[in-house]
C-alpha positions in Angstrom: -144.7 -19.2 113.3 -142.5 -17.6 110.7 -143.9 -16.0 107.6 -142.0 -18.4 105.4 -143.6 -21.5 106.9 -147.1 -20.7 105.8 -146.3 -18.8 102.6 -144.4 -21.8 101.2 -147.4 -24.0 102.0 -149.9 -21.5 100.6 -147.9 -21.2 97.3 -147.7 -25.0 97.1 -151.4 -25.3 97.6 -152.1 -22.7 94.9 -149.7 -24.6 92.5 -151.5 -27.9 93.3 -154.9 -26.4 92.7 -153.7 -24.9 89.4 -152.2 -28.3 88.4 -155.5 -30.0 89.1 -157.3 -27.3 87.1 -159.4 -26.4 90.2 -158.3 -22.8 89.6 -157.5 -21.5 86.1 -156.8 -17.7 86.2 -153.6 -16.2 87.5 -155.6 -13.9 89.8 -157.1 -16.9 91.6 -153.6 -18.5 92.0 -152.5 -15.2 93.6 -155.5 -15.3 96.0 -154.8 -18.8 97.1 -151.0 -18.2 97.3 -151.3 -15.2 99.6 -154.4 -16.1 101.7 -153.3 -16.8 105.3 -155.7 -19.8 105.8 -154.2 -20.6 109.3 -155.8 -17.3 110.6 -159.3 -18.7 109.7 -158.8 -22.2 111.0 -157.0 -22.0 114.3 -158.2 -25.5 115.2 -160.1 -28.4 113.6 -161.1 -32.0 114.4 -159.1 -34.8 112.8 -161.3 -37.6 111.5 -161.3 -41.2 112.9 -161.5 -44.4 110.9 -165.3 -44.0 110.6 -164.9 -40.5 109.1 -166.2 -38.9 112.2 -164.6 -35.8 113.9 -162.7 -37.2 116.8 -159.4 -35.4 117.9 -159.0 -31.7 118.3 -155.9 -30.4 116.4 -155.0 -27.0 117.8 -152.5 -24.7 116.2 -151.7 -23.2 119.6 -150.6 -26.5 120.9 -146.8 -26.8 120.3 -147.0 -30.6 120.0 -149.6 -30.3 117.3 -148.5 -27.2 115.5 -146.6 -28.7 112.6 -149.4 -31.3 111.8 -152.0 -28.5 112.1 -150.2 -26.2 109.8 -149.7 -28.9 107.2 -153.4 -29.8 107.2 -154.6 -26.2 107.0 -152.8 -25.8 103.7 -154.1 -29.0 102.1 -157.0 -29.2 99.7 -159.2 -31.1 102.1 -162.3 -30.5 104.2 -161.6 -29.6 107.8 -164.3 -30.0 110.5 -164.2 -27.0 112.8 -167.3 -27.8 114.9 -169.6 -30.8 115.4 -172.5 -32.0 117.4 -173.4 -35.3 119.0 -176.3 -36.7 117.0 -176.7 -39.8 119.2 -174.9 -42.9 120.6 -174.2 -46.3 119.2 -175.1 -49.4 121.3 -171.5 -49.5 122.8 -171.8 -45.8 123.9 -169.7 -44.4 121.1 -170.9 -40.9 120.1 -172.3 -40.4 116.6 -170.8 -37.0 115.6 -171.9 -34.8 112.7 -170.2 -31.7 111.5 -171.8 -28.3 112.0 -169.3 -26.2 110.1 -166.4 -27.1 107.9 -163.9 -25.4 105.7 -164.4 -26.2 102.0 -162.3 -27.9 99.4 -162.2 -26.9 95.8 -161.4 -30.2 94.2 
């Protein structure tokens, strides 16, 4: 991954957070604009239609890399681990998050 690909996204995220007034000081804008979030979220689980973690999105997978990078630099919650809390009558797993990244807005 080139430096430009993530830095453009991190600056866009910082600008969006400032525009939403989630961050107000220039020092916070600088922190979000320069933080390499992709280093801390190498993979996450995409949510299904029931808002349950379902599909692993891995930054090391060339087929998923662009989607992974785009999501890492969005202001959204990303599930990085889950546990199976039970099963529905049809056998579908009930999954709950164990850890997640945080969103400011």
